[in-house]
C-alpha positions as CSV (number, residue, x, y, z in Angstrom):
1,M,-25.2,-27.2,-16.3
2,S,-26.3,-23.6,-16.5
3,A,-27.0,-23.5,-12.8
4,L,-23.5,-24.8,-12.1
5,E,-22.1,-22.1,-14.3
6,W,-24.0,-19.4,-12.5
7,L,-23.0,-20.8,-9.2
8,L,-19.3,-20.7,-10.2
9,M,-19.6,-17.1,-11.4
10,L,-21.1,-16.1,-8.1
11,V,-18.3,-17.9,-6.2
12,R,-15.7,-16.2,-8.4
13,A,-17.2,-12.7,-7.7
14,A,-17.3,-13.4,-4.0
15,V,-13.6,-14.5,-4.0
16,F,-12.5,-11.4,-5.9
17,G,-14.6,-9.2,-3.7
18,S,-13.1,-10.7,-0.5
19,A,-9.6,-10.4,-1.9
20,G,-10.2,-6.7,-2.6
21,A,-11.6,-6.2,0.8
22,L,-8.5,-7.8,2.4
23,V,-6.2,-5.5,0.5
24,A,-8.1,-2.4,1.5
25,Y,-8.1,-3.5,5.1
26,D,-4.4,-4.2,5.0
27,V,-3.8,-0.7,3.6
28,Y,-6.0,0.7,6.4
29,L,-4.1,-1.2,9.1
30,S,-0.7,-0.1,7.7
31,E,-1.8,3.5,7.7
32,Q,-2.9,3.2,11.3
33,L,0.3,1.6,12.3
34,R,2.4,4.3,10.6
35,R,0.3,7.0,12.4
36,L,0.8,5.3,15.8
37,L,4.5,4.8,15.3
38,S,5.1,8.4,14.2
39,R,3.3,9.9,17.2
40,N,5.4,11.9,19.7
41,K,8.8,11.2,18.2
42,T,11.8,13.4,18.9
43,D,15.3,13.0,17.4
44,E,18.6,13.0,19.4
45,S,18.6,16.7,19.9
46,G,15.0,16.7,21.3
47,A,13.6,18.6,18.3
48,D,10.1,17.6,17.3
49,L,9.9,15.5,14.2
50,K,6.4,16.5,13.2
51,A,7.7,19.3,11.0
52,R,9.9,16.8,9.2
53,A,7.0,14.4,8.8
54,E,4.8,17.1,7.3
55,R,7.6,18.0,4.9
56,N,8.1,14.3,3.9
57,R,4.3,13.8,3.4
58,T,4.3,15.6,0.1
59,R,7.0,13.4,-1.3
60,N,6.2,10.1,-2.9
61,P,8.2,7.3,-1.2
62,F,8.0,5.1,-4.2
63,S,9.0,6.0,-7.7
64,L,9.0,3.8,-10.7
65,R,11.7,4.3,-13.3
66,V,11.0,2.9,-16.7
67,N,13.8,0.9,-18.3
68,I,13.5,1.6,-22.0
69,L,16.1,-1.0,-23.1
70,G,14.5,-3.9,-21.2
71,G,15.8,-5.7,-18.1
72,S,13.8,-6.9,-15.2
73,A,10.9,-4.9,-13.7
74,G,12.5,-5.0,-10.2
75,Q,15.4,-3.0,-11.3
76,G,13.3,0.1,-11.9
77,L,11.9,0.3,-8.3
78,R,13.6,2.5,-5.8
């Protein structure tokens, strides 16, 4: 019984480790896609958008607003 318990703990650790690796890989791929899609873009006037991208890089695209009085968690995301 003890051997089965240890085996299940090892399997659990492997599953959590692989889930974490998949999340990290997904974040890496999304960053690469964002970088590829933003390469060599110009707007309608022909101006380069790299300056705008540099300016927007300092902003946080996601902000979480705390709802003191309750409500659903999804209402606070913008």
